[in-house]
ZAROKE-378145 format. One line per field, with one value per atom (N, C-alpha, C): residue number from 1; residue in one letter; atom name; x, y, z. Coordinates in Angstrom, 1 decimal, m for minus. Example, Ala and Ser with C-alpha at 12.3 -4.5 7.8 and 13.67 -1.06 7.14 Angstrom:
% residues 2
n	c(1,1,1,2,2,2);
res	c(a,a,a,s,s,s);
atom	c(N,CA,C,N,CA,C);
east	c(13.2,12.3,13.2,12.8,13.7,12.9);
north	c(m5.7,m4.5,m3.3,m2.2,m1.1,0.0);
up	c(7.8,7.8,7.8,7.1,7.1,7.9);
END
This chain:
% residues 151
n	c(1,1,1,2,2,2,3,3,3,4,4,4,5,5,5,6,6,6,7,7,7,8,8,8,9,9,9,10,10,10,11,11,11,12,12,12,13,13,13,14,14,14,15,15,15,16,16,16,17,17,17,18,18,18,19,19,19,20,20,20,21,21,21,22,22,22,23,23,23,24,24,24,25,25,25,26,26,26,27,27,27,28,28,28,29,29,29,30,30,30,31,31,31,32,32,32,33,33,33,34,34,34,35,35,35,36,36,36,37,37,37,38,38,38,39,39,39,40,40,40,41,41,41,42,42,42,43,43,43,44,44,44,45,45,45,46,46,46,47,47,47,48,48,48,49,49,49,50,50,50,51,51,51,52,52,52,53,53,53,54,54,54,55,55,55,56,56,56,57,57,57,58,58,58,59,59,59,60,60,60,61,61,61,62,62,62,63,63,63,64,64,64,65,65,65,66,66,66,67,67,67,68,68,68,69,69,69,70,70,70,71,71,71,72,72,72,73,73,73,74,74,74,75,75,75,76,76,76,77,77,77,78,78,78,79,79,79,80,80,80,81,81,81,82,82,82,83,83,83,84,84,84,85,85,85,86,86,86,87,87,87,88,88,88,89,89,89,90,90,90,91,91,91,92,92,92,93,93,93,94,94,94,95,95,95,96,96,96,97,97,97,98,98,98,99,99,99,100,100,100,101,101,101,102,102,102,103,103,103,104,104,104,105,105,105,106,106,106,107,107,107,108,108,108,109,109,109,110,110,110,111,111,111,112,112,112,113,113,113,114,114,114,115,115,115,116,116,116,117,117,117,118,118,118,119,119,119,120,120,120,121,121,121,122,122,122,123,123,123,124,124,124,125,125,125,126,126,126,127,127,127,128,128,128,129,129,129,130,130,130,131,131,131,132,132,132,133,133,133,134,134,134,135,135,135,136,136,136,137,137,137,138,138,138,139,139,139,140,140,140,141,141,141,142,142,142,143,143,143,144,144,144,145,145,145,146,146,146,147,147,147,148,148,148,149,149,149,150,150,150,151,151,151);
res	c(m,m,m,i,i,i,r,r,r,p,p,p,e,e,e,n,n,n,q,q,q,r,r,r,a,a,a,a,a,a,s,s,s,e,e,e,a,a,a,a,a,a,d,d,d,l,l,l,i,i,i,e,e,e,a,a,a,v,v,v,t,t,t,a,a,a,a,a,a,l,l,l,g,g,g,t,t,t,l,l,l,g,g,g,d,d,d,m,m,m,r,r,r,a,a,a,a,a,a,r,r,r,d,d,d,a,a,a,l,l,l,t,t,t,a,a,a,s,s,s,a,a,a,t,t,t,v,v,v,e,e,e,h,h,h,g,g,g,r,r,r,i,i,i,t,t,t,v,v,v,v,v,v,v,v,v,n,n,n,a,a,a,s,s,s,g,g,g,s,s,s,i,i,i,v,v,v,r,r,r,t,t,t,e,e,e,y,y,y,a,a,a,e,e,e,g,g,g,i,i,i,e,e,e,e,e,e,l,l,l,g,g,g,y,y,y,g,g,g,q,q,q,i,i,i,a,a,a,r,r,r,a,a,a,t,t,t,v,v,v,q,q,q,a,a,a,a,a,a,q,q,q,a,a,a,a,a,a,a,a,a,a,a,a,e,e,e,v,v,v,e,e,e,r,r,r,k,k,k,k,k,k,r,r,r,e,e,e,l,l,l,l,l,l,g,g,g,p,p,p,l,l,l,g,g,g,a,a,a,m,m,m,r,r,r,l,l,l,g,g,g,m,m,m,p,p,p,s,s,s,a,a,a,a,a,a,e,e,e,l,l,l,p,p,p,a,a,a,e,e,e,l,l,l,a,a,a,a,a,a,l,l,l,r,r,r,a,a,a,q,q,q,l,l,l,p,p,p,e,e,e,q,q,q,a,a,a,r,r,r,a,a,a,p,p,p,l,l,l,t,t,t,q,q,q,p,p,p,a,a,a,a,a,a,g,g,g,r,r,r,r,r,r,r,r,r,g,g,g,d,d,d,g,g,g,n,n,n,r,r,r,i,i,i,l,l,l,d,d,d,r,r,r);
atom	c(N,CA,C,N,CA,C,N,CA,C,N,CA,C,N,CA,C,N,CA,C,N,CA,C,N,CA,C,N,CA,C,N,CA,C,N,CA,C,N,CA,C,N,CA,C,N,CA,C,N,CA,C,N,CA,C,N,CA,C,N,CA,C,N,CA,C,N,CA,C,N,CA,C,N,CA,C,N,CA,C,N,CA,C,N,CA,C,N,CA,C,N,CA,C,N,CA,C,N,CA,C,N,CA,C,N,CA,C,N,CA,C,N,CA,C,N,CA,C,N,CA,C,N,CA,C,N,CA,C,N,CA,C,N,CA,C,N,CA,C,N,CA,C,N,CA,C,N,CA,C,N,CA,C,N,CA,C,N,CA,C,N,CA,C,N,CA,C,N,CA,C,N,CA,C,N,CA,C,N,CA,C,N,CA,C,N,CA,C,N,CA,C,N,CA,C,N,CA,C,N,CA,C,N,CA,C,N,CA,C,N,CA,C,N,CA,C,N,CA,C,N,CA,C,N,CA,C,N,CA,C,N,CA,C,N,CA,C,N,CA,C,N,CA,C,N,CA,C,N,CA,C,N,CA,C,N,CA,C,N,CA,C,N,CA,C,N,CA,C,N,CA,C,N,CA,C,N,CA,C,N,CA,C,N,CA,C,N,CA,C,N,CA,C,N,CA,C,N,CA,C,N,CA,C,N,CA,C,N,CA,C,N,CA,C,N,CA,C,N,CA,C,N,CA,C,N,CA,C,N,CA,C,N,CA,C,N,CA,C,N,CA,C,N,CA,C,N,CA,C,N,CA,C,N,CA,C,N,CA,C,N,CA,C,N,CA,C,N,CA,C,N,CA,C,N,CA,C,N,CA,C,N,CA,C,N,CA,C,N,CA,C,N,CA,C,N,CA,C,N,CA,C,N,CA,C,N,CA,C,N,CA,C,N,CA,C,N,CA,C,N,CA,C,N,CA,C,N,CA,C,N,CA,C,N,CA,C,N,CA,C,N,CA,C,N,CA,C,N,CA,C,N,CA,C,N,CA,C,N,CA,C,N,CA,C,N,CA,C,N,CA,C,N,CA,C,N,CA,C,N,CA,C,N,CA,C,N,CA,C,N,CA,C,N,CA,C,N,CA,C,N,CA,C,N,CA,C,N,CA,C,N,CA,C,N,CA,C,N,CA,C,N,CA,C,N,CA,C);
east	c(175.9,177.4,177.6,179.4,180.5,180.6,180.9,181.2,183.2,183.3,184.6,185.5,184.9,185.5,185.5,184.9,184.3,184.9,185.6,186.1,187.8,188.2,188.6,188.6,188.4,187.1,186.3,185.8,185.1,186.2,187.0,188.2,188.5,189.0,189.2,188.9,187.0,186.0,186.1,186.3,186.5,187.6,188.8,190.0,189.6,189.0,189.3,188.0,186.6,186.2,186.6,187.3,188.1,188.8,189.3,190.3,190.1,188.5,187.9,187.5,186.9,185.8,187.4,188.5,189.7,189.9,190.0,190.4,189.7,187.8,186.5,187.4,187.2,187.1,188.9,189.6,190.8,190.7,190.4,189.1,188.8,187.8,187.0,188.2,188.4,189.7,190.7,191.8,191.6,191.0,189.5,188.4,188.3,187.9,188.6,189.6,190.6,192.2,191.8,191.3,191.8,190.8,189.8,188.6,189.3,190.4,190.3,192.0,192.8,194.1,193.5,194.4,194.4,195.8,195.9,197.5,196.9,197.8,198.1,199.3,198.9,200.4,200.1,201.7,201.5,202.6,202.0,202.5,202.8,203.5,203.8,203.7,205.0,205.6,204.8,204.1,203.9,202.2,201.4,200.5,199.5,199.2,198.3,198.5,197.6,197.5,196.4,196.7,195.1,194.7,193.9,194.3,192.7,193.6,192.4,192.4,191.4,190.5,191.3,191.1,191.2,190.9,189.2,189.3,190.3,190.8,191.5,190.3,189.6,188.6,189.2,189.1,189.8,188.4,189.0,188.7,189.1,189.7,190.2,191.2,191.2,192.2,191.9,193.3,193.5,194.6,194.6,195.2,195.6,196.7,197.7,197.5,198.1,199.0,199.9,199.6,200.3,199.6,198.2,198.4,197.5,196.9,196.6,197.7,199.4,200.4,199.8,199.1,198.7,197.8,197.5,196.9,195.9,194.4,193.2,193.3,194.2,194.9,195.9,196.4,198.1,197.5,196.7,196.0,195.3,194.5,194.1,194.3,195.9,196.4,197.1,197.9,198.5,197.7,196.4,195.0,195.1,195.3,195.3,196.3,197.1,198.8,198.6,198.5,198.3,197.5,196.0,195.3,196.1,196.1,197.3,198.2,199.2,200.3,199.9,198.6,198.2,197.3,197.0,196.1,197.4,198.4,199.8,200.1,200.1,199.9,199.4,198.2,197.2,197.2,197.7,197.6,198.3,200.2,201.3,200.6,200.1,199.6,198.8,197.8,196.8,197.7,198.2,199.4,200.0,200.6,201.1,200.5,199.4,198.9,198.3,197.5,196.9,197.6,199.2,199.7,199.5,199.1,199.3,198.3,197.2,196.3,196.6,197.3,197.5,198.4,198.8,199.5,198.4,197.7,195.6,195.8,195.2,194.6,195.2,196.5,197.0,196.6,197.0,196.7,195.0,194.2,192.7,192.0,191.8,191.3,190.3,189.9,189.1,187.5,186.1,185.5,184.9,185.2,184.9,185.7,186.3,187.1,186.4,185.1,184.1,183.4,182.8,181.8,180.5,179.6,178.5,177.9,178.0,178.1,179.1,180.1,181.3,181.6,181.2,180.7,180.4,178.8,178.5,179.1,180.0,180.7,180.8,181.1,181.9,181.3,179.2,178.4,179.0,179.7,180.2,181.3,181.6,183.0,182.4,183.3,182.5,183.0,182.1,181.7,182.5,183.7,184.0,183.7,183.4,183.2,183.8,183.5,184.2,184.6,185.6,185.6,185.5,184.5,182.9,184.3,183.5,183.9,184.4,184.1,184.3,185.3,186.5,187.3,187.3,188.2,187.8,188.0,187.2,186.9,188.3,189.4,190.7,191.2,190.9,192.2,191.1,190.6,189.3,190.6,190.1,190.0,188.9,189.1,187.3,188.7,187.7,188.2,189.0,189.7,190.9,190.3,190.5,190.1,190.8,191.8,193.1,192.1,190.9,190.0,189.5,189.4,188.9,187.2,187.0,185.4,184.6,185.5,184.6,184.6,184.4,184.4,183.3);
north	c(24.2,24.5,24.2,24.0,23.4,24.3,24.2,24.8,25.0,26.3,25.8,25.5,25.1,24.2,22.5,22.1,21.3,20.5,21.5,22.5,21.1,20.4,19.3,18.2,18.4,17.0,16.0,17.1,17.3,16.7,18.1,17.3,16.3,15.5,14.3,13.2,13.6,12.1,12.2,13.5,13.5,12.6,13.0,12.0,10.4,10.5,9.1,8.4,8.9,8.0,8.5,9.1,8.8,8.3,7.7,6.8,5.5,5.5,4.1,3.6,5.4,4.5,3.8,4.7,4.2,2.5,2.2,1.1,m0.3,0.4,m1.0,m0.7,m0.1,m0.5,m1.3,m0.4,m1.7,m2.7,m2.9,m4.5,m5.3,m4.5,m5.3,m5.7,m4.3,m5.0,m6.5,m6.6,m7.4,m8.7,m8.4,m9.7,m10.4,m9.7,m10.0,m10.1,m9.6,m10.5,m11.7,m12.0,m13.3,m14.2,m14.2,m14.7,m15.7,m14.4,m14.4,m16.2,m15.9,m16.7,m18.1,m18.7,m20.3,m21.3,m22.0,m22.9,m24.3,m24.1,m25.9,m26.6,m28.0,m28.8,m30.1,m30.7,m31.6,m32.8,m34.2,m34.7,m36.6,m37.1,m38.1,m38.0,m37.3,m36.6,m36.2,m35.3,m34.4,m35.1,m36.2,m37.3,m37.3,m36.1,m35.9,m34.0,m33.1,m31.5,m31.6,m30.7,m30.6,m28.8,m28.3,m27.2,m26.9,m25.1,m25.4,m23.8,m23.6,m22.2,m21.5,m19.5,m19.7,m20.2,m21.1,m22.2,m23.1,m23.8,m24.4,m26.2,m25.5,m26.1,m26.6,m28.2,m28.5,m28.2,m27.4,m26.7,m27.1,m27.6,m28.7,m29.8,m31.0,m32.2,m32.4,m32.4,m32.8,m34.2,m35.6,m36.2,m36.7,m36.3,m36.7,m37.9,m37.7,m39.0,m39.9,m41.5,m42.2,m42.5,m41.9,m42.2,m43.2,m44.3,m45.2,m45.9,m46.2,m46.6,m47.1,m46.1,m46.2,m47.2,m47.1,m48.3,m47.0,m47.6,m46.7,m46.4,m47.0,m46.8,m45.3,m45.8,m45.1,m43.7,m43.6,m42.3,m40.8,m42.4,m41.7,m41.4,m42.0,m40.7,m40.3,m39.9,m38.7,m37.6,m37.8,m36.4,m36.3,m36.7,m36.4,m35.6,m36.1,m36.0,m33.9,m34.0,m33.1,m31.9,m31.8,m31.3,m31.1,m31.9,m31.5,m30.0,m30.3,m29.7,m27.9,m28.0,m27.1,m25.7,m26.6,m26.4,m24.9,m26.0,m25.2,m24.0,m24.4,m23.6,m22.3,m22.5,m21.2,m20.0,m21.2,m20.5,m19.9,m19.7,m19.4,m18.1,m17.7,m17.0,m15.9,m16.3,m15.8,m14.9,m15.2,m14.5,m14.3,m14.2,m12.4,m12.0,m12.0,m11.0,m9.9,m11.0,m10.4,m9.9,m10.4,m9.6,m8.0,m7.9,m5.5,m5.6,m7.0,m6.3,m6.2,m7.3,m7.1,m5.1,m5.4,m3.5,m2.6,m3.3,m2.2,m1.7,m3.2,m3.6,m2.3,m2.3,m2.2,m0.8,m0.2,1.4,1.6,1.3,1.5,1.0,2.2,1.7,0.5,0.2,m0.7,m0.2,m1.0,m0.6,0.4,m0.7,m0.7,1.7,2.1,3.5,4.6,4.1,4.9,5.4,6.4,6.9,6.0,5.6,4.9,5.3,6.8,6.9,6.0,6.0,5.6,3.9,3.4,1.9,1.4,2.2,1.5,1.2,1.9,1.4,m0.3,m0.3,m1.8,m2.7,m2.6,m3.3,m3.4,m2.3,m2.0,m2.9,m3.7,m4.8,m6.1,m6.6,m7.5,m9.4,m9.7,m11.1,m11.9,m12.8,m14.2,m14.9,m14.8,m15.8,m17.0,m18.7,m18.9,m19.0,m18.8,m18.5,m19.4,m19.0,m19.7,m21.1,m22.2,m23.6,m23.4,m22.7,m22.5,m20.9,m21.8,m21.4,m19.4,m19.1,m17.5,m17.2,m16.8,m17.2,m16.7,m16.0,m15.8,m16.8,m17.7,m19.0,m20.2,m19.9,m20.9,m21.0,m22.0,m23.0,m23.9,m24.0,m24.3,m25.2,m26.5,m27.4,m27.8,m28.5,m29.2,m30.4,m31.9,m32.8,m33.1,m33.0,m33.7,m33.4,m32.5,m32.3,m33.1,m33.6,m34.7,m34.3,m33.2,m32.7,m32.4,m32.4,m32.7,m33.7,m35.0,m36.5,m36.5);
up	c(m43.3,m43.9,m42.1,m43.0,m41.7,m40.4,m39.3,m38.3,m38.4,m38.4,m38.5,m37.3,m36.6,m35.5,m36.4,m37.2,m37.2,m39.2,m39.2,m40.2,m41.3,m39.7,m40.2,m40.7,m39.3,m39.2,m40.8,m41.0,m42.4,m43.1,m43.4,m44.5,m44.6,m43.5,m43.1,m43.6,m42.9,m43.4,m44.9,m45.3,m46.7,m47.2,m47.1,m47.4,m47.3,m46.1,m45.9,m47.0,m46.9,m48.1,m49.2,m49.3,m51.2,m51.3,m50.3,m50.4,m49.9,m49.3,m49.5,m50.9,m51.3,m53.0,m53.3,m53.4,m54.0,m53.7,m53.2,m52.3,m53.3,m53.0,m54.0,m54.8,m55.6,m56.9,m57.3,m56.6,m56.2,m56.5,m55.4,m55.5,m56.3,m56.5,m57.0,m58.9,m58.7,m60.1,m59.8,m58.4,m57.7,m58.1,m58.0,m58.1,m59.4,m60.3,m61.6,m61.7,m61.6,m62.3,m61.9,m60.1,m59.6,m60.6,m60.1,m61.6,m62.7,m62.8,m64.4,m63.9,m63.4,m63.3,m63.5,m64.0,m64.3,m64.2,m64.5,m64.2,m64.5,m65.0,m65.8,m65.5,m65.3,m64.8,m66.0,m66.5,m67.4,m66.4,m67.5,m66.1,m67.6,m66.9,m67.9,m69.0,m69.0,m70.6,m71.1,m71.2,m71.7,m72.0,m71.8,m72.6,m71.3,m70.1,m70.0,m69.0,m69.4,m68.8,m68.1,m67.2,m66.6,m66.5,m66.3,m66.6,m65.1,m64.1,m62.9,m62.8,m62.8,m62.1,m60.7,m60.7,m59.6,m58.1,m57.9,m57.1,m56.9,m58.2,m58.4,m58.8,m59.5,m59.4,m61.0,m61.9,m63.5,m64.3,m65.1,m66.3,m67.6,m67.7,m68.8,m68.5,m69.2,m69.1,m70.5,m70.8,m72.3,m71.5,m72.8,m73.3,m74.3,m75.0,m75.6,m76.8,m77.0,m78.3,m77.5,m77.3,m76.2,m74.8,m74.7,m73.8,m73.7,m74.6,m74.6,m73.9,m73.5,m73.7,m72.1,m71.0,m69.6,m69.3,m68.3,m67.6,m66.6,m66.7,m66.3,m64.6,m63.5,m62.6,m62.7,m63.7,m64.2,m64.3,m65.6,m65.7,m64.9,m64.4,m62.6,m62.0,m61.3,m60.9,m61.2,m62.6,m62.8,m63.2,m63.7,m63.0,m62.2,m60.9,m59.8,m59.6,m60.1,m59.6,m60.7,m60.9,m62.1,m61.4,m61.2,m60.9,m59.0,m58.7,m57.8,m57.6,m58.6,m59.4,m60.0,m60.4,m61.4,m59.8,m58.8,m57.4,m57.5,m56.5,m55.7,m56.8,m58.2,m59.2,m59.1,m59.6,m59.2,m58.2,m56.8,m54.9,m55.1,m55.6,m55.4,m56.4,m57.7,m58.4,m58.3,m57.1,m56.0,m55.3,m54.3,m53.0,m53.6,m54.7,m55.5,m56.1,m56.5,m57.1,m55.9,m54.9,m53.7,m52.9,m53.1,m51.5,m51.2,m51.9,m51.7,m51.1,m50.9,m50.6,m48.9,m48.5,m47.2,m46.5,m47.6,m47.2,m46.9,m47.8,m48.4,m46.9,m46.4,m45.6,m44.3,m43.8,m43.0,m42.6,m43.8,m43.8,m43.9,m43.7,m43.3,m42.2,m41.8,m39.7,m40.1,m39.2,m39.1,m38.8,m39.2,m39.0,m37.6,m36.4,m34.9,m35.2,m35.6,m35.5,m36.9,m37.7,m38.5,m37.8,m38.2,m37.5,m38.5,m38.1,m38.5,m39.9,m40.7,m41.8,m43.1,m42.4,m43.6,m42.8,m41.8,m41.8,m42.8,m43.1,m43.8,m45.1,m46.0,m46.6,m46.7,m45.3,m45.4,m47.0,m46.2,m47.3,m48.7,m48.9,m50.5,m51.3,m50.0,m50.1,m51.0,m52.1,m52.3,m51.2,m51.6,m50.7,m51.6,m50.5,m51.8,m52.2,m54.1,m54.6,m55.2,m55.4,m56.4,m57.4,m57.8,m59.6,m60.1,m61.3,m62.1,m62.9,m62.7,m63.5,m64.4,m65.6,m66.9,m67.5,m67.7,m68.3,m69.2,m69.2,m69.8,m70.9,m71.1,m72.3,m73.2,m72.7,m73.5,m73.8,m73.1,m73.0,m73.7,m74.1,m74.7,m76.2,m76.9,m78.2,m78.4,m79.1,m80.6,m81.6,m81.6,m82.2,m82.2,m80.7,m80.2,m79.7,m81.3,m80.3,m79.4,m79.3,m77.7,m76.4,m76.5,m75.1,m74.7,m73.8,m73.3,m73.1,m73.2,m72.9,m73.5,m74.9,m76.4,m76.7,m75.9,m76.9,m76.1);
END
């Protein structure tokens, strides 16, 4: 039983636990959305397209008709250029998606301000992980003969 003089503190602690639990759920949802992000860039008049994941790793490279008109050096430079542009775009998308986290963090107390029992919730926070190197299932295309990875 909670003593009357501790009732307010107990109520505040319960509210804090509820807020932290909700924030953890939001963080998990944001992580899943971040991991599903991709971006693409096309160069050389549509002949080279590179798709990257949320970590900026290349998950698909496509060479369209007319690629044979370019030299190997041109293809290599243009592929790097497209990968860099796609990586910059996926970073922009991540900043846009994760922007609300800054405001959420400002509203939360630091671990030093929490009682030991509440600080244990910090262990439930997901750790930073690199996005998978495979393309999200929704974006996969089967039978696309233009994909260099299919050759």
